[in-house]
C-alpha positions in Angstrom: 242.1 35.6 -144.1 243.4 32.2 -143.6 241.9 30.8 -140.6 244.9 28.4 -140.2 248.5 28.8 -139.5 251.6 27.8 -140.4 251.6 24.9 -138.7 249.1 23.2 -140.2 248.6 25.5 -143.3 249.9 23.2 -146.2 249.0 23.3 -149.3 246.8 20.2 -151.0 249.5 19.4 -153.7 252.5 20.3 -151.2 254.6 17.5 -149.7 256.1 19.7 -146.7 258.9 16.8 -145.3 260.4 19.9 -143.4 257.1 19.9 -140.9 257.9 18.5 -137.0 254.6 16.8 -136.2 252.2 13.5 -136.2 249.8 13.6 -139.3 246.1 14.3 -138.3 245.1 10.9 -139.2 247.3 9.7 -136.0 246.0 11.8 -133.6 244.2 9.9 -130.9 240.6 12.0 -131.0 238.2 9.1 -129.5 241.0 8.1 -126.9 240.7 11.7 -125.7 236.7 11.7 -126.2 236.9 8.8 -123.5 239.6 10.8 -121.3 237.6 13.9 -121.1 234.1 12.1 -120.7 235.5 10.0 -118.1 237.1 13.0 -116.2 234.2 15.4 -116.6 231.8 12.7 -115.1 233.4 12.8 -111.8 231.6 15.7 -111.0 234.4 17.6 -109.8 234.2 21.5 -110.3 237.7 22.2 -109.3 238.8 21.0 -112.7 237.7 24.7 -114.0 239.4 26.8 -111.0 243.1 27.6 -110.6 245.5 24.6 -110.4 248.0 24.2 -107.6 251.1 25.8 -108.9 253.4 22.6 -109.0 250.6 20.8 -111.2 248.1 18.8 -110.1 249.1 16.4 -107.4 246.9 13.3 -108.9 247.8 13.8 -112.2 251.3 14.2 -111.2 251.4 11.1 -109.1 250.0 9.5 -112.3 252.4 10.9 -114.7 255.0 9.7 -112.2 253.8 6.1 -112.8 253.6 6.4 -116.2 257.1 7.8 -116.6 258.5 5.5 -114.4 257.7 2.4 -116.5 258.3 4.2 -119.7 261.8 5.4 -118.3 262.5 2.5 -116.7 264.0 4.2 -114.2 261.8 5.5 -110.5 260.3 9.0 -111.1 259.3 10.8 -108.0 256.2 12.9 -108.1 257.7 16.2 -106.3 260.5 16.0 -108.9 257.7 16.8 -111.6 256.5 20.6 -112.3 253.7 20.8 -115.0 254.3 22.9 -118.0 252.2 24.2 -120.7 254.2 22.3 -123.2 258.0 22.2 -123.6 258.7 25.6 -125.8 256.8 27.4 -122.8 259.1 25.3 -120.0 262.3 26.5 -122.1 261.0 29.9 -122.1 260.0 29.7 -118.4 264.0 28.3 -117.6 265.4 31.0 -120.0 263.1 33.6 -117.8 264.2 32.2 -114.5 267.8 30.9 -114.9 269.2 33.2 -117.4 269.2 37.2 -118.0 269.8 38.9 -121.5 273.7 38.7 -122.4 274.2 35.8 -120.6 276.1 33.1 -122.5 274.0 29.2 -123.3 275.7 26.4 -125.2 273.9 24.5 -128.0 274.4 21.8 -130.2 275.4 22.6 -133.4 272.9 21.9 -135.5 270.2 22.5 -132.4 266.6 22.7 -132.6 265.7 25.7 -134.5 262.5 26.8 -132.6 264.5 26.9 -129.2 267.2 29.3 -130.6 264.3 31.4 -131.7 263.5 31.3 -127.8 266.8 32.3 -126.7 267.1 35.1 -129.0 263.9 36.4 -127.5 265.6 36.5 -124.3 268.6 38.2 -125.7 270.6 35.2 -124.9 274.3 34.7 -126.7 274.1 31.3 -128.2 277.5 29.4 -128.6 277.2 26.6 -130.4 279.3 23.1 -130.0 280.1 20.1 -132.3 278.7 16.9 -132.9 279.6 13.6 -134.1 278.2 9.8 -134.3 278.1 9.7 -130.3 276.5 13.1 -129.9 277.9 16.2 -128.3 281.3 16.4 -128.3 282.4 16.5 -125.0 286.4 17.2 -125.3 285.2 20.3 -127.0 282.8 21.3 -124.4 285.4 21.2 -121.8 287.3 23.4 -123.5 284.9 26.2 -124.3 284.2 25.9 -120.5 287.7 27.3 -119.9 286.4 30.6 -122.0 282.9 30.9 -121.4 280.9 30.4 -118.3 277.1 29.7 -119.3 273.9 29.8 -117.7 272.8 26.8 -119.2 273.5 24.0 -121.9 270.8 23.2 -124.1 270.5 19.7 -125.3 268.5 17.0 -127.2 270.2 14.0 -125.9 267.5 11.5 -127.5 266.6 11.1 -130.4 268.1 14.2 -131.6 266.4 17.0 -133.1 267.2 17.3 -136.0 270.1 14.8 -136.6 268.6 11.6 -134.5 271.7 11.0 -132.8 271.9 9.9 -129.4 274.2 11.0 -126.8 276.4 7.6 -125.2 275.8 6.6 -122.1 279.4 7.3 -121.3 279.1 11.1 -122.6 275.7 11.4 -120.5 278.1 10.5 -117.4 280.4 13.0 -118.7 278.3 16.0 -119.7 276.9 15.8 -116.2 280.3 15.7 -114.5 281.3 18.9 -115.9 277.9 20.9 -115.2 278.9 19.7 -111.5 282.5 21.1 -111.5 281.5 24.5 -113.6 278.1 25.0 -112.1 275.9 25.4 -115.3 272.6 23.3 -115.7 271.9 21.4 -118.5 268.7 21.7 -119.8 267.1 18.2 -121.8 264.6 18.6 -124.0 263.9 14.7 -123.8 260.7 15.1 -125.5 261.5 12.0 -128.2 262.8 9.9 -125.3 259.7 7.5 -125.4 259.8 7.0 -129.3 263.0 4.7 -129.6 262.3 1.7 -132.3 264.7 -0.3 -130.0 266.3 -0.4 -126.7 267.0 3.5 -125.5 269.3 4.3 -122.8 268.1 6.3 -119.8 267.2 10.0 -119.8 269.9 12.4 -118.9 267.9 13.4 -115.7 269.2 9.7 -114.3 272.9 10.6 -114.5 271.9 13.7 -112.2 272.7 13.6 -108.1 273.3 17.3 -107.7 270.5 19.1 -109.3 272.2 20.5 -112.1 269.7 18.6 -114.9 266.4 20.0 -115.7 264.5 17.6 -118.0 261.9 19.0 -120.2 259.1 16.0 -121.6 256.1 16.8 -123.1 253.0 15.5 -124.6 253.2 16.6 -127.6 255.1 13.7 -129.2 253.7 11.1 -127.5 249.7 11.9 -127.4 249.0 15.4 -129.2 250.5 18.8 -130.0 247.4 20.6 -129.2 247.0 19.7 -125.4 250.4 22.1 -124.8 250.6 20.2 -121.7 254.0 19.5 -120.6 256.4 18.9 -117.4 259.9 19.8 -115.9 261.7 17.3 -113.8 264.3 18.0 -111.7 265.3 17.8 -108.0 262.7 19.9 -106.0 265.2 22.6 -104.8 265.7 23.6 -108.2 262.1 23.2 -109.4 261.4 25.7 -106.2 262.1 28.8 -108.3 259.9 27.8 -110.9 256.7 26.8 -108.5 257.4 30.3 -106.8 257.4 32.4 -109.6 255.6 35.6 -110.1 253.6 34.0 -113.6 252.1 30.9 -111.3 251.4 33.6 -108.2 249.1 35.3 -110.5 247.6 32.7 -112.3 247.9 29.2 -110.8 249.1 25.7 -111.8 250.1 25.8 -116.2 247.1 24.1 -117.9 245.0 22.8 -114.9 242.0 22.0 -117.1 244.1 19.5 -119.9 246.3 18.1 -117.6 242.4 16.8 -115.5 241.8 14.9 -119.2 245.5 13.7 -119.1 245.1 12.2 -116.1 242.4 10.0 -117.2 244.5 9.1 -120.2 246.8 8.0 -118.3 245.1 6.3 -115.1 242.9 4.4 -117.8 245.9 3.1 -118.9 245.3 4.4 -122.9 248.6 5.9 -123.0 250.9 2.7 -123.1 248.9 1.3 -126.4 248.8 4.7 -128.2 252.7 5.1 -127.6 253.4 1.7 -128.8 251.2 2.2 -132.1 253.4 5.8 -132.8 256.1 3.7 -132.7 255.2 0.5 -135.3 254.3 3.7 -137.4 257.2 5.9 -137.4 259.4 2.5 -137.5 258.1 1.9 -140.7 257.7 5.5 -142.0 260.9 5.9 -141.1 262.0 3.1 -143.6 260.0 4.0 -145.9 261.9 7.6 -146.0 265.3 6.2 -145.3 264.7 3.5 -148.1 263.6 6.6 -150.7 266.7 8.3 -149.8 269.0 5.3 -150.3 267.3 4.8 -153.9 267.0 8.6 -154.9 269.8 10.4 -153.4 272.6 8.2 -152.2 275.0 10.1 -154.4 274.3 13.1 -153.4 273.7 13.1 -149.8 274.6 10.8 -146.6 272.4 10.4 -143.6 272.4 8.2 -139.9 269.6 5.8 -139.9 267.5 6.9 -137.2 266.5 5.0 -134.0 263.7 7.0 -133.1 262.2 10.3 -132.7 260.7 12.0 -136.2 263.9 13.1 -138.4 266.8 12.3 -140.6 269.3 15.0 -141.3 270.5 14.9 -144.9 274.2 16.4 -145.9 275.1 17.5 -149.0 278.3 18.4 -150.8 279.5 21.8 -149.9 277.8 23.3 -153.1 274.2 22.6 -152.1 273.0 25.9 -150.4 269.5 23.7 -149.2 267.9 27.2 -148.1 268.7 28.7 -152.4 267.2 25.8 -153.6 263.6 25.9 -151.6 262.3 28.4 -154.5 262.7 25.4 -156.9 261.6 22.9 -154.5 258.2 24.5 -153.9 257.8 24.6 -157.4 258.2 20.8 -157.8 255.9 21.4 -154.7 258.3 19.7 -151.8 259.3 21.6 -148.7 262.5 20.6 -146.1 263.9 22.5 -143.6 267.3 24.3 -144.7 269.8 23.5 -142.3 270.8 27.1 -141.9 267.9 27.4 -139.7 269.5 25.2 -137.1 273.1 26.5 -136.7 274.1 29.2 -133.7 276.2 30.7 -136.6 274.4 30.3 -139.8 276.6 27.3 -141.0 275.2 24.0 -142.5 273.8 25.3 -145.7 274.2 22.1 -147.2 272.0 20.4 -144.6 268.3 19.7 -144.7 266.3 18.0 -141.9 263.4 15.8 -143.2 260.4 14.7 -140.9 258.5 11.0 -141.2 256.4 11.4 -138.7 253.7 13.4 -141.2 253.2 11.2 -144.1 252.7 7.8 -144.7 255.3 5.9 -146.9 254.3 6.5 -150.6 253.7 10.3 -150.1 257.5 9.9 -148.0 258.9 8.2 -151.3 257.2 11.1 -153.6 258.9 13.4 -151.8 262.0 12.6 -152.0 261.8 11.7 -155.4 260.6 15.6 -155.9 263.8 16.5 -153.8 265.9 14.7 -155.6 264.8 15.9 -159.1 266.0 19.4 -158.0 269.0 18.6 -156.2 270.2 16.3 -159.1 269.7 19.1 -161.4 272.2 21.2 -158.9 275.0 18.8 -159.1 
């Protein structure tokens, strides 16, 4: 019996470029130990009690201060609702804002595990194309004459999987359409703070009427095992989440962990750690894209990432990445096939690669192994 999950169980001889998480060597054990000691030394037993439904007020104050600095825009404590990570936030949104059979819009490609959550809830997914500026707003406007979605799910900044960022003008247009046609925008903004250079404000910045629900997570900026995140939105929009049956039964989500992370924020440990992550990811991104240019320039195209975790490869239409997986595994390398990110079973000639997990040497070796298989098939 394996004691590890598919999220972490990578054979020692395998370079899994398809994984979407930081390497264990980057996880801040000492930082978390310091924060845990600080919080437990306060001698407050309420840390172990049921939590406030919206999330501990002191934690939300610390989070609001951190986000205000990181986003470059004011973040109000009353606009934050604490969750057990981004995935749980998305699942709760599906539960409270939609019902089986409802239409939701997504980008094509879109984050494949979000598609799994939508399928769990019986939602009907319609994919919309993207280009260099992100979601194609003209196609969205056209589809809104045909469908009435409950919400549109987007990763507007350093998109998963494409790494693209939605332009400022399209952000304004998207919010305007959500107001006109009465649908929520679920903005998965977990990479917002991982830009290598200047970053546009989060999508929630463009919201005036309460149509945007912005999802954030400590999984990408601190540690995924914390299972701690938040939804940012206007108070009247957050009210159904705060008063839902799940919280009536169990209280606020993840109060113990949020107490520890409160210390991370109050001791000002996170800014330095995020700065370190951005430096490491910038270097690893450069190593991965350099290797791609060297070994796959004649068979694949990609956009240079400006932040986040990923590079999106597009091969010729004759290449089916999913069909190549058995051979890739024989060569001890894996990628995420593009078809997993499609709402309609397309994108078979694409692949998502991650630069967050491996150092530069292993990233280059992984690309060499990938190139050997693809070149043999070209």
